[in-house]
N, C-alpha and C positions, 0 to 999 in steps of 0.2 A: 688467077696466080697472085699469091701474096707478096707485097711490097717487101723489099729487103730492108731490114732494121740495122742500122749502124749506131744510132744513138737514141738512148731512152730517156725520156725526162719523168721526174718524180716530183711531187708535190703533197703537202698536207693541208686539209681544207676543213673548216667548220670547227668545232670544239676540240680542244686538244684531247688526247688519251694517252695515258702511260703505255709505252709499247711502241709509239709511232716512231722513236728513235731507232728502235730495234727492226722497224719495217723499213726504214731509209738505208740503214746498214745492209739489210738483206738485197735490196734491190740494188744498190752499189755494188756490193760483193758478188752477186749473182751476175750482174753486167761484166764485171772484170773477169769472171770465170770463163764466160763465153766471148770474150774479147769484143765486148759491145762498150762504147762510151755512155757515161751516165751523168746527167746534168740534173741537177735541184733546183727548184724554183722556190723564191722565198715568197712568203704571205699567200699562199694558195694560189687561185686563179688570179688575183690582182697582180702578183709578181710575175705570172706568165704575160698577162697584157703589157706589162711594163718592160718585160725582158730582164728582169731582176733575178739573175741565176748564178749559180756556181759549178764548178766541175766536180763530180764525186767520184773518188777512186778508192779502192781496197783501203789503203792507208789513212785517207781523210776522214773515214767513218770509224776509226778505231776508238774504243773507250766509250762509245756513246749507247752501247746495248743496255747498259744498267741506269741510264739517265731518263728522268721523266719528262714531259714536254715535248718539244720538237725543234731540232736545230734549224729547221727550215721555216720556223714560225708559222702561224696559220691565221686567216683573216676571212672574212665573208665579203665577196666582191658584188657590189650592186651593178658595176659596169658589165660584168660578165653575163648578167641576166639579159643584157640586150643583144641583139645581133651585131650591133657595131662593135661592141666590146668584145665579142667573140672573134670578129673578124680580125680586130687588132692582135689578138691573141694567136690566131693561125698564122698571121704574117711574122709575128716575132719567132714562132717555131720554125718558119720556113727560113728565117734570117739566120737563126742559130744553128739550124740543121737537125732539129729533133724530128725523128720519124715517128715516134709512138710515146704514149703516156702510162705511167702507173699513178692512179689517183687513191689517196689514202685518206678515208673520211666517211661520212655518213650517207644517208639517203639524198640529202640536198647535193653533195658532192657527185653523187652518182647521176643524178638527173642533169646536171649541168654538163657533165662528161658525156652522157649519152646524146644530148643535142649537139654537142660540139663536135662529136665524132660523126654523127650522120650528116651535119651541114658541111664540114671541111674533110670528110674521108680519112680522118686521123685515128689509127687503131688506138683504143683505150682500154685498160683493165682497172678494175676497181678493187681496192682491198678494205674491207670494213673496219675502221677505227673509230670506235666510240663507245663511250662508257656505259650508255643507255641499253646496248644489247637489242636493239629493236630494228636489226636488218634481217629481212627474210633471205633464205638462201645460205644461212649458216646457224650453227647452233651457237656459237660464242663469236663475239667481236672483240678486237683487240682493246684493251683497257678496262674491260668489264671485270675480269676477275681481280685486277688490283683495286678498282674501285671498290668492290664488295668486300674485300680484305681491310680496306681503309675504313669504311662504314662499320664493319664488325668490330674492329679495334676500338672504335670511337663509342660504339653503344656498350661495349663491355665495360668501358671506363665510366661511362654515365650511369650504368647501373650500380656501380658502386656507391656513387653519392646519392642515388635515388634510394638505395637500401638503407643507407645511413641516415636519412632524414625522412623516411616514410613519405616519398613524392611520387607524383605522377610526372613523367617526362614525355612530351610530344617531341619526337626527333623528325625534323624534315630531310629528306634525302632528295638526290637529284632524280628526275624522271618527269619531265614536263607532260610527255604524251604516252609514256610507258612506265610500268610499274616493276619491271624486272629486279631493279635494285632493291626496292622497298620490299617485295615479296621475299626474295632470297636473303637478304640481310636480316628481315625480321624473323623468319624461320630459324636461321643459323644463330640469332642471337636471344631467341627465346622470348620474342615480344608477346605481349598480351593481344593486341590488335594491330593489324597491317591494313593502312588505307591506301588504295592505288586508282587510278584513273579508269582502269577496266572495269572495276566492281563499285557500284554505288551502294555501300552498305547502309548509308541512312544515318542520322543523328541518333534516331530512337535505339538502333541496334548498338549503336558505340556505347551509349549511356547504360544500357542493359548490361552489356558486356563489363562494363567497369564496376557496375553494381555487383555483378556475379563476382567478380574477383575480389571486391571488398567482402563480400559474404563468405568467401572461401578461406578467408583468413590472409589474404596477401596484403602486405603493408606497403608495398610499393608496386609500381606498373610502368611499362614501356610501351608506347604507341608509336610505330614508324609510320610516317606519313609521306608518300611521294609528292613532290611539288606540284603534281598535276591532278591530285585528288579534287573530286568536285563536291565533297560534303560541306565545306565551308570556303569562304572567298579565298582564305589564307589560313596558315596554321595557327597564328595569333588568334584570330577569330573563333577558330575551333576550340582553342584552350579557353578563351572567355567563356564561350558556352557551356563548356564542361564545368568550370569554376562556378558559374550561376546555378547549374541545375544540381551538381554534386559538390556543395561546399565543403564536405569533409575531406574532399581531397586537396592537397597543396600542390598546385599544378605549376610545371616549368615547361619552357619551350627551348630547344636546341636546334638551330639550323646549321647543318654541316656545310653546306655550300661547296665552294670551289675547291676545298681541300680534296674532295673525292677526285678531282682530276689530276692531282699532283703527285708526286712521289715515285720512287724507283719501283718499275714495273715487276710483277711477280714472274718466277720462272715459267708459268703457264703463258703469260703474256708475252714473254720473250721468245719462247718457243713457237707459239701460234704465229706471231708476227714473220718470224723467219721461214716457217713452213709456207705462209700464204705469199709472201713477197718473191721467193725463189720460184713459185709456181706461176706468179703473175708474169715473171720475165720470160719464163720457158713458154708459156701460151703467146706471148707476143711474137716470139721467135717462131712459133709454130703457125703464125697466122691468124690467130684469134683475136677478136676485137669485140667491144661492147658486152663485155661480161664481167661479172665480179667472181673472186675467188672466195669461199668459205670452207668451213669444216662441218660435215655432216657425218655423224657416226664414226668420228676419228678419221675420216677421209676427206682429203681435199677435192672439193668439187667446184666446178664452174657453173654459174648460172647466169643467164642472160639478165641484162639491166631490165629489160622489159618485163621478164617473170619476176625478179627480185623485188621490184618496185610496186607492182600490183597486188603482191601478196601481203598478208598481215602476219606478222610474227606474233602469234597468240601466246598469253602467259599460261602458266602450268596450273590447270584448275585443281590437280591433285595436291599441290603445294598448298593452295588455299584451305583445302578440306584438313590437311595435315596440320595446319596453323590452329584451325578450329580446335582439333582434338587436343593438340599440346598445350592449348592455352588454359586449359580446364583447371 
């Protein structure tokens, strides 16, 4: 028999992503709709351990749907990685009266939530919020669309100056372990080459591609590099190698960095966050636990943490092929 849910806790954990506030809003308002109390924990799992919380109601989350970042803040908690830390968190939930949790974050957040739920029998639902889009069980994660649009806008501006000065720009984007941002923004911005962790294209191929671009009459080039790409130790070393071997190129490097995490979320991310989090609350009320909600073929689906975390969310090989064709 499912336990009765009177109070739902919500937190944001790991790297922040545009749309997290829209997600918090949706949890709070869905809870209010179903006459459930909602509590928000500050600074992710660390705030849960310390009992650092606030009550969220329909009015306290007004006007946050359009704001970037997260009003609940986010942090990574080493203490929560220990059983003792998780026991403290469970005790705080009991003290506050929280019966279930909605966790907004990435795979690390979900792994911690799965362990916590299994150890202390607390229902947990995960909502994927990460700009990397590297969570299995969903086609899109909250924040990914906004990050892509931020990157595209930046690359478009850089191309203007690259064309004006006949330069080659290496543009590093986020994606330590996954190349989704690099691949999709590279195709969308018309990059000549796209370097991602999943595909080791090699230095020789990169040089030949740039030589081919030069021979075809291109006066400037854009190479989008995922920060996790393995060709060089870093994007600066990669640029130095190209400068040494192709001295006719005037090479520059731009690292977009954390600007990709910020900004007002796109309509897609606001809508996605709203859909996923309403479903998360409803799943808890239906007695579900240890699952994440995602969007697959435009339908909201629940996937067990176990399945979602063991699968790999592969990149689109077709996009790589298209990129090769269009960079001719």
